PDB file with SEQRES, HELIX, SHEET and CRYST1 records, atoms N, CA, C and O in Angstrom:
SEQRES   1 A   81  MET VAL GLN ALA ILE VAL THR LEU GLY GLU HIS GLU ASP          
SEQRES   2 A   81  SER VAL LEU ASN ILE ILE LYS GLY LYS TYR GLY PHE LYS          
SEQRES   3 A   81  ASN LYS SER ASP ALA VAL ASN PHE VAL ILE GLU LYS PHE          
SEQRES   4 A   81  GLU GLN GLU LEU LEU GLU PRO GLU LEU LYS PRO GLU PHE          
SEQRES   5 A   81  ILE THR ARG ILE HIS ASN ILE GLU LYS LYS GLY ARG PHE          
SEQRES   6 A   81  VAL ARG TYR GLN ASN LEU ASP HIS LEU ARG GLN GLU ILE          
SEQRES   7 A   81  GLU HIS ALA                                                  
HELIX    1 AA1 GLU A   10  TYR A   23  1                                  14    
HELIX    2 AA2 LYS A   28  PHE A   39  1                                  12    
HELIX    3 AA3 GLU A   40  LEU A   44  3                                   5    
HELIX    4 AA4 PRO A   50  LYS A   62  1                                  13    
HELIX    5 AA5 LEU A   71  GLU A   79  1                                   9    
CRYST1    1.000    1.000    1.000  90.00  90.00  90.00 P 1           1          
ATOM      1  N   MET A   1      39.865 -23.683 113.704  1.00  0.00           N  
ATOM      2  CA  MET A   1      38.514 -23.267 113.779  1.00  0.00           C  
ATOM      3  C   MET A   1      38.268 -22.131 112.780  1.00  0.00           C  
ATOM      4  O   MET A   1      39.108 -21.243 112.637  1.00  0.00           O  
ATOM      5  N   VAL A   2      37.149 -22.154 112.107  1.00  0.00           N  
ATOM      6  CA  VAL A   2      36.807 -21.193 111.107  1.00  0.00           C  
ATOM      7  C   VAL A   2      35.938 -20.120 111.753  1.00  0.00           C  
ATOM      8  O   VAL A   2      35.038 -20.440 112.530  1.00  0.00           O  
ATOM      9  N   GLN A   3      36.191 -18.873 111.446  1.00  0.00           N  
ATOM     10  CA  GLN A   3      35.345 -17.787 111.896  1.00  0.00           C  
ATOM     11  C   GLN A   3      34.571 -17.265 110.740  1.00  0.00           C  
ATOM     12  O   GLN A   3      35.087 -17.182 109.625  1.00  0.00           O  
ATOM     13  N   ALA A   4      33.311 -16.901 110.985  1.00  0.00           N  
ATOM     14  CA  ALA A   4      32.483 -16.378 109.922  1.00  0.00           C  
ATOM     15  C   ALA A   4      31.598 -15.204 110.420  1.00  0.00           C  
ATOM     16  O   ALA A   4      31.121 -15.217 111.555  1.00  0.00           O  
ATOM     17  N   ILE A   5      31.399 -14.224 109.571  1.00  0.00           N  
ATOM     18  CA  ILE A   5      30.484 -13.177 109.898  1.00  0.00           C  
ATOM     19  C   ILE A   5      29.149 -13.575 109.228  1.00  0.00           C  
ATOM     20  O   ILE A   5      29.080 -13.827 108.025  1.00  0.00           O  
ATOM     21  N   VAL A   6      28.095 -13.619 110.068  1.00  0.00           N  
ATOM     22  CA  VAL A   6      26.821 -14.069 109.547  1.00  0.00           C  
ATOM     23  C   VAL A   6      25.775 -12.956 109.790  1.00  0.00           C  
ATOM     24  O   VAL A   6      25.701 -12.366 110.868  1.00  0.00           O  
ATOM     25  N   THR A   7      24.991 -12.705 108.763  1.00  0.00           N  
ATOM     26  CA  THR A   7      23.926 -11.711 108.870  1.00  0.00           C  
ATOM     27  C   THR A   7      22.631 -12.450 109.121  1.00  0.00           C  
ATOM     28  O   THR A   7      22.229 -13.300 108.327  1.00  0.00           O  
ATOM     29  N   LEU A   8      21.977 -12.129 110.223  1.00  0.00           N  
ATOM     30  CA  LEU A   8      20.725 -12.794 110.589  1.00  0.00           C  
ATOM     31  C   LEU A   8      19.611 -11.783 110.589  1.00  0.00           C  
ATOM     32  O   LEU A   8      19.834 -10.600 110.848  1.00  0.00           O  
ATOM     33  N   GLY A   9      18.401 -12.248 110.296  1.00  0.00           N  
ATOM     34  CA  GLY A   9      17.231 -11.418 110.437  1.00  0.00           C  
ATOM     35  C   GLY A   9      16.819 -11.432 111.898  1.00  0.00           C  
ATOM     36  O   GLY A   9      17.356 -12.202 112.694  1.00  0.00           O  
ATOM     37  N   GLU A  10      15.869 -10.582 112.246  1.00  0.00           N  
ATOM     38  CA  GLU A  10      15.382 -10.493 113.609  1.00  0.00           C  
ATOM     39  C   GLU A  10      14.825 -11.812 114.122  1.00  0.00           C  
ATOM     40  O   GLU A  10      15.083 -12.206 115.259  1.00  0.00           O  
ATOM     41  N   HIS A  11      14.054 -12.492 113.269  1.00  0.00           N  
ATOM     42  CA  HIS A  11      13.458 -13.763 113.667  1.00  0.00           C  
ATOM     43  C   HIS A  11      14.547 -14.834 113.955  1.00  0.00           C  
ATOM     44  O   HIS A  11      14.492 -15.539 114.963  1.00  0.00           O  
ATOM     45  N   GLU A  12      15.514 -14.927 113.054  1.00  0.00           N  
ATOM     46  CA  GLU A  12      16.557 -15.916 113.219  1.00  0.00           C  
ATOM     47  C   GLU A  12      17.395 -15.617 114.482  1.00  0.00           C  
ATOM     48  O   GLU A  12      17.802 -16.524 115.207  1.00  0.00           O  
ATOM     49  N   ASP A  13      17.632 -14.332 114.713  1.00  0.00           N  
ATOM     50  CA  ASP A  13      18.391 -13.928 115.918  1.00  0.00           C  
ATOM     51  C   ASP A  13      17.607 -14.302 117.187  1.00  0.00           C  
ATOM     52  O   ASP A  13      18.203 -14.772 118.156  1.00  0.00           O  
ATOM     53  N   SER A  14      16.281 -14.098 117.194  1.00  0.00           N  
ATOM     54  CA  SER A  14      15.523 -14.438 118.380  1.00  0.00           C  
ATOM     55  C   SER A  14      15.437 -15.955 118.551  1.00  0.00           C  
ATOM     56  O   SER A  14      15.398 -16.447 119.679  1.00  0.00           O  
ATOM     57  N   VAL A  15      15.408 -16.678 117.475  1.00  0.00           N  
ATOM     58  CA  VAL A  15      15.397 -18.201 117.581  1.00  0.00           C  
ATOM     59  C   VAL A  15      16.729 -18.606 118.211  1.00  0.00           C  
ATOM     60  O   VAL A  15      16.741 -19.448 119.108  1.00  0.00           O  
ATOM     61  N   LEU A  16      17.846 -18.035 117.771  1.00  0.00           N  
ATOM     62  CA  LEU A  16      19.136 -18.365 118.339  1.00  0.00           C  
ATOM     63  C   LEU A  16      19.185 -18.046 119.821  1.00  0.00           C  
ATOM     64  O   LEU A  16      19.714 -18.823 120.617  1.00  0.00           O  
ATOM     65  N   ASN A  17      18.631 -16.900 120.188  1.00  0.00           N  
ATOM     66  CA  ASN A  17      18.622 -16.499 121.619  1.00  0.00           C  
ATOM     67  C   ASN A  17      17.786 -17.498 122.437  1.00  0.00           C  
ATOM     68  O   ASN A  17      18.138 -17.822 123.571  1.00  0.00           O  
ATOM     69  N   ILE A  18      16.683 -17.983 121.859  1.00  0.00           N  
ATOM     70  CA  ILE A  18      15.852 -18.961 122.575  1.00  0.00           C  
ATOM     71  C   ILE A  18      16.641 -20.275 122.758  1.00  0.00           C  
ATOM     72  O   ILE A  18      16.647 -20.863 123.839  1.00  0.00           O  
ATOM     73  N   ILE A  19      17.287 -20.706 121.703  1.00  0.00           N  
ATOM     74  CA  ILE A  19      18.079 -21.972 121.759  1.00  0.00           C  
ATOM     75  C   ILE A  19      19.221 -21.783 122.760  1.00  0.00           C  
ATOM     76  O   ILE A  19      19.495 -22.677 123.560  1.00  0.00           O  
ATOM     77  N   LYS A  20      19.889 -20.624 122.720  1.00  0.00           N  
ATOM     78  CA  LYS A  20      20.947 -20.311 123.658  1.00  0.00           C  
ATOM     79  C   LYS A  20      20.481 -20.424 125.112  1.00  0.00           C  
ATOM     80  O   LYS A  20      21.140 -21.035 125.953  1.00  0.00           O  
ATOM     81  N   GLY A  21      19.325 -19.813 125.376  1.00  0.00           N  
ATOM     82  CA  GLY A  21      18.808 -19.817 126.733  1.00  0.00           C  
ATOM     83  C   GLY A  21      18.286 -21.197 127.161  1.00  0.00           C  
ATOM     84  O   GLY A  21      18.503 -21.624 128.295  1.00  0.00           O  
ATOM     85  N   LYS A  22      17.607 -21.878 126.255  1.00  0.00           N  
ATOM     86  CA  LYS A  22      17.001 -23.173 126.579  1.00  0.00           C  
ATOM     87  C   LYS A  22      18.066 -24.243 126.909  1.00  0.00           C  
ATOM     88  O   LYS A  22      17.897 -25.044 127.828  1.00  0.00           O  
ATOM     89  N   TYR A  23      19.148 -24.231 126.144  1.00  0.00           N  
ATOM     90  CA  TYR A  23      20.181 -25.243 126.365  1.00  0.00           C  
ATOM     91  C   TYR A  23      21.368 -24.743 127.174  1.00  0.00           C  
ATOM     92  O   TYR A  23      22.325 -25.483 127.398  1.00  0.00           O  
ATOM     93  N   GLY A  24      21.311 -23.497 127.611  1.00  0.00           N  
ATOM     94  CA  GLY A  24      22.341 -22.961 128.517  1.00  0.00           C  
ATOM     95  C   GLY A  24      23.701 -22.712 127.802  1.00  0.00           C  
ATOM     96  O   GLY A  24      24.751 -22.867 128.425  1.00  0.00           O  
ATOM     97  N   PHE A  25      23.688 -22.341 126.551  1.00  0.00           N  
ATOM     98  CA  PHE A  25      24.895 -22.047 125.839  1.00  0.00           C  
ATOM     99  C   PHE A  25      25.425 -20.703 126.291  1.00  0.00           C  
ATOM    100  O   PHE A  25      24.666 -19.824 126.701  1.00  0.00           O  
ATOM    101  N   LYS A  26      26.753 -20.553 126.211  1.00  0.00           N  
ATOM    102  CA  LYS A  26      27.403 -19.314 126.626  1.00  0.00           C  
ATOM    103  C   LYS A  26      27.283 -18.210 125.593  1.00  0.00           C  
ATOM    104  O   LYS A  26      27.251 -17.025 125.925  1.00  0.00           O  
ATOM    105  N   ASN A  27      27.216 -18.626 124.321  1.00  0.00           N  
ATOM    106  CA  ASN A  27      27.087 -17.621 123.266  1.00  0.00           C  
ATOM    107  C   ASN A  27      26.322 -18.148 122.057  1.00  0.00           C  
ATOM    108  O   ASN A  27      25.959 -19.324 122.010  1.00  0.00           O  
ATOM    109  N   LYS A  28      26.080 -17.284 121.090  1.00  0.00           N  
ATOM    110  CA  LYS A  28      25.342 -17.679 119.927  1.00  0.00           C  
ATOM    111  C   LYS A  28      26.103 -18.654 119.051  1.00  0.00           C  
ATOM    112  O   LYS A  28      25.501 -19.454 118.335  1.00  0.00           O  
ATOM    113  N   SER A  29      27.378 -18.593 119.104  1.00  0.00           N  
ATOM    114  CA  SER A  29      28.221 -19.515 118.320  1.00  0.00           C  
ATOM    115  C   SER A  29      27.930 -20.951 118.758  1.00  0.00           C  
ATOM    116  O   SER A  29      27.821 -21.846 117.920  1.00  0.00           O  
ATOM    117  N   ASP A  30      27.807 -21.163 120.028  1.00  0.00           N  
ATOM    118  CA  ASP A  30      27.468 -22.524 120.530  1.00  0.00           C  
ATOM    119  C   ASP A  30      26.080 -22.925 120.045  1.00  0.00           C  
ATOM    120  O   ASP A  30      25.850 -24.080 119.686  1.00  0.00           O  
ATOM    121  N   ALA A  31      25.152 -21.958 120.034  1.00  0.00           N  
ATOM    122  CA  ALA A  31      23.788 -22.260 119.583  1.00  0.00           C  
ATOM    123  C   ALA A  31      23.795 -22.608 118.105  1.00  0.00           C  
ATOM    124  O   ALA A  31      23.103 -23.540 117.695  1.00  0.00           O  
ATOM    125  N   VAL A  32      24.556 -21.888 117.294  1.00  0.00           N  
ATOM    126  CA  VAL A  32      24.665 -22.197 115.873  1.00  0.00           C  
ATOM    127  C   VAL A  32      25.262 -23.573 115.635  1.00  0.00           C  
ATOM    128  O   VAL A  32      24.783 -24.336 114.796  1.00  0.00           O  
ATOM    129  N   ASN A  33      26.314 -23.877 116.382  1.00  0.00           N  
ATOM    130  CA  ASN A  33      26.915 -25.198 116.245  1.00  0.00           C  
ATOM    131  C   ASN A  33      25.953 -26.316 116.617  1.00  0.00           C  
ATOM    132  O   ASN A  33      25.958 -27.378 115.995  1.00  0.00           O  
ATOM    133  N   PHE A  34      25.132 -26.080 117.624  1.00  0.00           N  
ATOM    134  CA  PHE A  34      24.127 -27.052 118.069  1.00  0.00           C  
ATOM    135  C   PHE A  34      23.080 -27.261 116.952  1.00  0.00           C  
ATOM    136  O   PHE A  34      22.703 -28.393 116.651  1.00  0.00           O  
ATOM    137  N   VAL A  35      22.628 -26.176 116.361  1.00  0.00           N  
ATOM    138  CA  VAL A  35      21.637 -26.296 115.288  1.00  0.00           C  
ATOM    139  C   VAL A  35      22.215 -27.032 114.089  1.00  0.00           C  
ATOM    140  O   VAL A  35      21.533 -27.853 113.476  1.00  0.00           O  
ATOM    141  N   ILE A  36      23.467 -26.746 113.750  1.00  0.00           N  
ATOM    142  CA  ILE A  36      24.098 -27.437 112.616  1.00  0.00           C  
ATOM    143  C   ILE A  36      24.240 -28.907 112.942  1.00  0.00           C  
ATOM    144  O   ILE A  36      23.959 -29.736 112.077  1.00  0.00           O  
ATOM    145  N   GLU A  37      24.655 -29.274 114.128  1.00  0.00           N  
ATOM    146  CA  GLU A  37      24.766 -30.658 114.503  1.00  0.00           C  
ATOM    147  C   GLU A  37      23.426 -31.405 114.454  1.00  0.00           C  
ATOM    148  O   GLU A  37      23.356 -32.536 113.973  1.00  0.00           O  
ATOM    149  N   LYS A  38      22.410 -30.789 114.936  1.00  0.00           N  
ATOM    150  CA  LYS A  38      21.028 -31.362 114.866  1.00  0.00           C  
ATOM    151  C   LYS A  38      20.606 -31.560 113.410  1.00  0.00           C  
ATOM    152  O   LYS A  38      20.084 -32.617 113.057  1.00  0.00           O  
ATOM    153  N   PHE A  39      20.818 -30.599 112.602  1.00  0.00           N  
ATOM    154  CA  PHE A  39      20.476 -30.663 111.182  1.00  0.00           C  
ATOM    155  C   PHE A  39      21.213 -31.856 110.531  1.00  0.00           C  
ATOM    156  O   PHE A  39      20.631 -32.633 109.775  1.00  0.00           O  
ATOM    157  N   GLU A  40      22.481 -31.964 110.848  1.00  0.00           N  
ATOM    158  CA  GLU A  40      23.285 -33.028 110.254  1.00  0.00           C  
ATOM    159  C   GLU A  40      22.732 -34.387 110.693  1.00  0.00           C  
ATOM    160  O   GLU A  40      22.553 -35.271 109.854  1.00  0.00           O  
ATOM    161  N   GLN A  41      22.463 -34.569 111.964  1.00  0.00           N  
ATOM    162  CA  GLN A  41      21.999 -35.848 112.438  1.00  0.00           C  
ATOM    163  C   GLN A  41      20.654 -36.255 111.877  1.00  0.00           C  
ATOM    164  O   GLN A  41      20.437 -37.427 111.571  1.00  0.00           O  
ATOM    165  N   GLU A  42      19.739 -35.290 111.737  1.00  0.00           N  
ATOM    166  CA  GLU A  42      18.392 -35.633 111.313  1.00  0.00           C  
ATOM    167  C   GLU A  42      18.210 -35.620 109.815  1.00  0.00           C  
ATOM    168  O   GLU A  42      17.378 -36.374 109.310  1.00  0.00           O  
ATOM    169  N   LEU A  43      18.934 -34.812 109.081  1.00  0.00           N  
ATOM    170  CA  LEU A  43      18.615 -34.705 107.667  1.00  0.00           C  
ATOM    171  C   LEU A  43      19.732 -35.186 106.719  1.00  0.00           C  
ATOM    172  O   LEU A  43      19.457 -35.783 105.678  1.00  0.00           O  
ATOM    173  N   LEU A  44      20.957 -34.926 107.086  1.00  0.00           N  
ATOM    174  CA  LEU A  44      22.029 -35.270 106.120  1.00  0.00           C  
ATOM    175  C   LEU A  44      22.376 -36.733 106.097  1.00  0.00           C  
ATOM    176  O   LEU A  44      22.467 -37.328 105.024  1.00  0.00           O  
ATOM    177  N   GLU A  45      22.574 -37.336 107.264  1.00  0.00           N  
ATOM    178  CA  GLU A  45      22.946 -38.755 107.321  1.00  0.00           C  
ATOM    179  C   GLU A  45      22.121 -39.469 108.358  1.00  0.00           C  
ATOM    180  O   GLU A  45      22.632 -39.835 109.417  1.00  0.00           O  
ATOM    181  N   PRO A  46      20.851 -39.673 108.071  1.00  0.00           N  
ATOM    182  CA  PRO A  46      20.023 -40.399 109.026  1.00  0.00           C  
ATOM    183  C   PRO A  46      20.487 -41.825 109.174  1.00  0.00           C  
ATOM    184  O   PRO A  46      20.997 -42.425 108.228  1.00  0.00           O  
ATOM    185  N   GLU A  47      20.307 -42.374 110.377  1.00  0.00           N  
ATOM    186  CA  GLU A  47      20.652 -43.753 110.592  1.00  0.00           C  
ATOM    187  C   GLU A  47      19.708 -44.640 109.796  1.00  0.00           C  
ATOM    188  O   GLU A  47      18.598 -44.232 109.454  1.00  0.00           O  
ATOM    189  N   LEU A  48      20.153 -45.849 109.505  1.00  0.00           N  
ATOM    190  CA  LEU A  48      19.309 -46.778 108.810  1.00  0.00           C  
ATOM    191  C   LEU A  48      18.205 -47.235 109.729  1.00  0.00           C  
ATOM    192  O   LEU A  48      18.439 -47.475 110.914  1.00  0.00           O  
ATOM    193  N   LYS A  49      17.012 -47.358 109.201  1.00  0.00           N  
ATOM    194  CA  LYS A  49      15.898 -47.858 109.976  1.00  0.00           C  
ATOM    195  C   LYS A  49      16.133 -49.323 110.330  1.00  0.00           C  
ATOM    196  O   LYS A  49      16.693 -50.077 109.535  1.00  0.00           O  
ATOM    197  N   PRO A  50      15.711 -49.715 111.504  1.00  0.00           N  
ATOM    198  CA  PRO A  50      15.873 -51.133 111.951  1.00  0.00           C  
ATOM    199  C   PRO A  50      15.252 -52.134 110.954  1.00  0.00           C  
ATOM    200  O   PRO A  50      15.773 -53.228 110.737  1.00  0.00           O  
ATOM    201  N   GLU A  51      14.115 -51.713 110.354  1.00  0.00           N  
ATOM    202  CA  GLU A  51      13.444 -52.637 109.413  1.00  0.00           C  
ATOM    203  C   GLU A  51      14.347 -52.866 108.193  1.00  0.00           C  
ATOM    204  O   GLU A  51      14.410 -53.977 107.666  1.00  0.00           O  
ATOM    205  N   PHE A  52      15.026 -51.840 107.760  1.00  0.00           N  
ATOM    206  CA  PHE A  52      15.910 -51.976 106.578  1.00  0.00           C  
ATOM    207  C   PHE A  52      17.064 -52.826 106.900  1.00  0.00           C  
ATOM    208  O   PHE A  52      17.438 -53.661 106.076  1.00  0.00           O  
ATOM    209  N   ILE A  53      17.688 -52.676 108.086  1.00  0.00           N  
ATOM    210  CA  ILE A  53      18.797 -53.528 108.481  1.00  0.00           C  
ATOM    211  C   ILE A  53      18.362 -54.996 108.536  1.00  0.00           C  
ATOM    212  O   ILE A  53      19.072 -55.886 108.068  1.00  0.00           O  
ATOM    213  N   THR A  54      17.167 -55.232 109.123  1.00  0.00           N  
ATOM    214  CA  THR A  54      16.666 -56.589 109.188  1.00  0.00           C  
ATOM    215  C   THR A  54      16.470 -57.177 107.768  1.00  0.00           C  
ATOM    216  O   THR A  54      16.811 -58.335 107.526  1.00  0.00           O  
ATOM    217  N   ARG A  55      15.925 -56.383 106.845  1.00  0.00           N  
ATOM    218  CA  ARG A  55      15.783 -56.873 105.457  1.00  0.00           C  
ATOM    219  C   ARG A  55      17.116 -57.212 104.839  1.00  0.00           C  
ATOM    220  O   ARG A  55      17.249 -58.249 104.189  1.00  0.00           O  
ATOM    221  N   ILE A  56      18.099 -56.370 105.026  1.00  0.00           N  
ATOM    222  CA  ILE A  56      19.432 -56.642 104.463  1.00  0.00           C  
ATOM    223  C   ILE A  56      20.014 -57.923 105.035  1.00  0.00           C  
ATOM    224  O   ILE A  56      20.585 -58.722 104.292  1.00  0.00           O  
ATOM    225  N   HIS A  57      19.880 -58.142 106.363  1.00  0.00           N  
ATOM    226  CA  HIS A  57      20.391 -59.364 106.959  1.00  0.00           C  
ATOM    227  C   HIS A  57      19.640 -60.592 106.420  1.00  0.00           C  
ATOM    228  O   HIS A  57      20.255 -61.637 106.207  1.00  0.00           O  
ATOM    229  N   ASN A  58      18.346 -60.483 106.202  1.00  0.00           N  
ATOM    230  CA  ASN A  58      17.608 -61.587 105.632  1.00  0.00           C  
ATOM    231  C   ASN A  58      18.037 -61.897 104.202  1.00  0.00           C  
ATOM    232  O   ASN A  58      18.113 -63.064 103.816  1.00  0.00           O  
ATOM    233  N   ILE A  59      18.314 -60.877 103.426  1.00  0.00           N  
ATOM    234  CA  ILE A  59      18.771 -60.998 102.044  1.00  0.00           C  
ATOM    235  C   ILE A  59      20.122 -61.691 102.045  1.00  0.00           C  
ATOM    236  O   ILE A  59      20.370 -62.552 101.201  1.00  0.00           O  
ATOM    237  N   GLU A  60      21.019 -61.328 102.991  1.00  0.00           N  
ATOM    238  CA  GLU A  60      22.340 -61.916 103.085  1.00  0.00           C  
ATOM    239  C   GLU A  60      22.221 -63.414 103.431  1.00  0.00           C  
ATOM    240  O   GLU A  60      22.944 -64.244 102.880  1.00  0.00           O  
ATOM    241  N   LYS A  61      21.296 -63.743 104.353  1.00  0.00           N  
ATOM    242  CA  LYS A  61      21.165 -65.147 104.766  1.00  0.00           C  
ATOM    243  C   LYS A  61      20.566 -65.992 103.654  1.00  0.00           C  
ATOM    244  O   LYS A  61      20.951 -67.149 103.483  1.00  0.00           O  
ATOM    245  N   LYS A  62      19.633 -65.434 102.897  1.00  0.00           N  
ATOM    246  CA  LYS A  62      18.987 -66.220 101.832  1.00  0.00           C  
ATOM    247  C   LYS A  62      19.864 -66.407 100.601  1.00  0.00           C  
ATOM    248  O   LYS A  62      19.591 -67.272  99.769  1.00  0.00           O  
ATOM    249  N   GLY A  63      20.920 -65.598 100.480  1.00  0.00           N  
ATOM    250  CA  GLY A  63      21.850 -65.766  99.384  1.00  0.00           C  
ATOM    251  C   GLY A  63      21.495 -65.056  98.100  1.00  0.00           C  
ATOM    252  O   GLY A  63      21.853 -65.514  97.014  1.00  0.00           O  
ATOM    253  N   ARG A  64      20.802 -63.952  98.208  1.00  0.00           N  
ATOM    254  CA  ARG A  64      20.539 -63.185  96.972  1.00  0.00           C  
ATOM    255  C   ARG A  64      21.802 -62.459  96.449  1.00  0.00           C  
ATOM    256  O   ARG A  64      21.884 -62.095  95.276  1.00  0.00           O  
ATOM    257  N   PHE A  65      22.734 -62.271  97.311  1.00  0.00           N  
ATOM    258  CA  PHE A  65      23.985 -61.644  96.870  1.00  0.00           C  
ATOM    259  C   PHE A  65      24.896 -62.688  96.297  1.00  0.00           C  
ATOM    260  O   PHE A  65      24.953 -63.821  96.776  1.00  0.00           O  
ATOM    261  N   VAL A  66      25.609 -62.297  95.266  1.00  0.00           N  
ATOM    262  CA  VAL A  66      26.588 -63.175  94.632  1.00  0.00           C  
ATOM    263  C   VAL A  66      27.976 -62.638  94.823  1.00  0.00           C  
ATOM    264  O   VAL A  66      28.227 -61.465  94.544  1.00  0.00           O  
ATOM    265  N   ARG A  67      28.857 -63.436  95.276  1.00  0.00           N  
ATOM    266  CA  ARG A  67      30.250 -63.014  95.393  1.00  0.00           C  
ATOM    267  C   ARG A  67      31.070 -63.485  94.207  1.00  0.00           C  
ATOM    268  O   ARG A  67      31.005 -64.643  93.795  1.00  0.00           O  
ATOM    269  N   TYR A  68      31.845 -62.553  93.671  1.00  0.00           N  
ATOM    270  CA  TYR A  68      32.644 -62.841  92.518  1.00  0.00           C  
ATOM    271  C   TYR A  68      34.120 -62.893  92.892  1.00  0.00           C  
ATOM    272  O   TYR A  68      34.581 -62.101  93.714  1.00  0.00           O  
ATOM    273  N   GLN A  69      34.857 -63.813  92.300  1.00  0.00           N  
ATOM    274  CA  GLN A  69      36.268 -63.936  92.597  1.00  0.00           C  
ATOM    275  C   GLN A  69      37.038 -62.737  92.136  1.00  0.00           C  
ATOM    276  O   GLN A  69      37.968 -62.284  92.804  1.00  0.00           O  
ATOM    277  N   ASN A  70      36.651 -62.221  90.996  1.00  0.00           N  
ATOM    278  CA  ASN A  70      37.315 -61.046  90.448  1.00  0.00           C  
ATOM    279  C   ASN A  70      36.389 -60.351  89.454  1.00  0.00           C  
ATOM    280  O   ASN A  70      35.288 -60.827  89.177  1.00  0.00           O  
ATOM    281  N   LEU A  71      36.834 -59.262  88.941  1.00  0.00           N  
ATOM    282  CA  LEU A  71      36.022 -58.427  88.050  1.00  0.00           C  
ATOM    283  C   LEU A  71      35.733 -59.124  86.723  1.00  0.00           C  
ATOM    284  O   LEU A  71      34.690 -58.880  86.117  1.00  0.00           O  
ATOM    285  N   ASP A  72      36.607 -59.959  86.278  1.00  0.00           N  
ATOM    286  CA  ASP A  72      36.378 -60.676  85.020  1.00  0.00           C  
ATOM    287  C   ASP A  72      35.167 -61.631  85.115  1.00  0.00           C  
ATOM    288  O   ASP A  72      34.411 -61.742  84.150  1.00  0.00           O  
ATOM    289  N   HIS A  73      34.970 -62.316  86.247  1.00  0.00           N  
ATOM    290  CA  HIS A  73      33.846 -63.186  86.441  1.00  0.00           C  
ATOM    291  C   HIS A  73      32.546 -62.385  86.405  1.00  0.00           C  
ATOM    292  O   HIS A  73      31.558 -62.837  85.826  1.00  0.00           O  
ATOM    293  N   LEU A  74      32.537 -61.213  87.010  1.00  0.00           N  
ATOM    294  CA  LEU A  74      31.356 -60.368  86.985  1.00  0.00           C  
ATOM    295  C   LEU A  74      31.058 -59.883  85.547  1.00  0.00           C  
ATOM    296  O   LEU A  74      29.900 -59.868  85.131  1.00  0.00           O  
ATOM    297  N   ARG A  75      32.075 -59.499  84.810  1.00  0.00           N  
ATOM    298  CA  ARG A  75      31.896 -59.069  83.420  1.00  0.00           C  
ATOM    299  C   ARG A  75      31.312 -60.191  82.581  1.00  0.00           C  
ATOM    300  O   ARG A  75      30.423 -59.970  81.760  1.00  0.00           O  
ATOM    301  N   GLN A  76      31.838 -61.442  82.801  1.00  0.00           N  
ATOM    302  CA  GLN A  76      31.315 -62.539  82.027  1.00  0.00           C  
ATOM    303  C   GLN A  76      29.815 -62.785  82.309  1.00  0.00           C  
ATOM    304  O   GLN A  76      29.046 -63.054  81.386  1.00  0.00           O  
ATOM    305  N   GLU A  77      29.424 -62.694  83.535  1.00  0.00           N  
ATOM    306  CA  GLU A  77      28.026 -62.903  83.862  1.00  0.00           C  
ATOM    307  C   GLU A  77      27.149 -61.812  83.290  1.00  0.00           C  
ATOM    308  O   GLU A  77      26.049 -62.085  82.811  1.00  0.00           O  
ATOM    309  N   ILE A  78      27.616 -60.602  83.333  1.00  0.00           N  
ATOM    310  CA  ILE A  78      26.864 -59.491  82.727  1.00  0.00           C  
ATOM    311  C   ILE A  78      26.713 -59.651  81.275  1.00  0.00           C  
ATOM    312  O   ILE A  78      25.624 -59.443  80.738  1.00  0.00           O  
ATOM    313  N   GLU A  79      27.785 -60.022  80.594  1.00  0.00           N  
ATOM    314  CA  GLU A  79      27.781 -60.162  79.140  1.00  0.00           C  
ATOM    315  C   GLU A  79      26.874 -61.328  78.665  1.00  0.00           C  
ATOM    316  O   GLU A  79      26.309 -61.287  77.572  1.00  0.00           O  
ATOM    317  N   HIS A  80      26.756 -62.355  79.514  1.00  0.00           N  
ATOM    318  CA  HIS A  80      25.963 -63.558  79.147  1.00  0.00           C  
ATOM    319  C   HIS A  80      24.573 -63.551  79.768  1.00  0.00           C  
ATOM    320  O   HIS A  80      23.882 -64.570  79.743  1.00  0.00           O  
ATOM    321  N   ALA A  81      24.162 -62.439  80.313  1.00  0.00           N  
ATOM    322  CA  ALA A  81      22.825 -62.354  80.941  1.00  0.00           C  
ATOM    323  C   ALA A  81      21.764 -62.195  79.935  1.00  0.00           C  
ATOM    324  O   ALA A  81      20.587 -62.108  80.288  1.00  0.00           O  
TER     325      ALA A  81                                                      
END                                                                             
């Protein structure tokens, strides 16, 4: 586990205290970890939307993707396109 010294402004400190109280965390470290986890889930790696997954499945069924036996076949098609 990594330890860090963090300097917070008054507003940020009060937000952490609110999160700590609202979710029943024992300390501010737990609140910070919670905020980081939420940020990661919502902004860094959002799940694919169901509509996108459906589109990809439809594309796979219709055959828009081409499978190549090896890299040479792909190169040949690119060069002769």
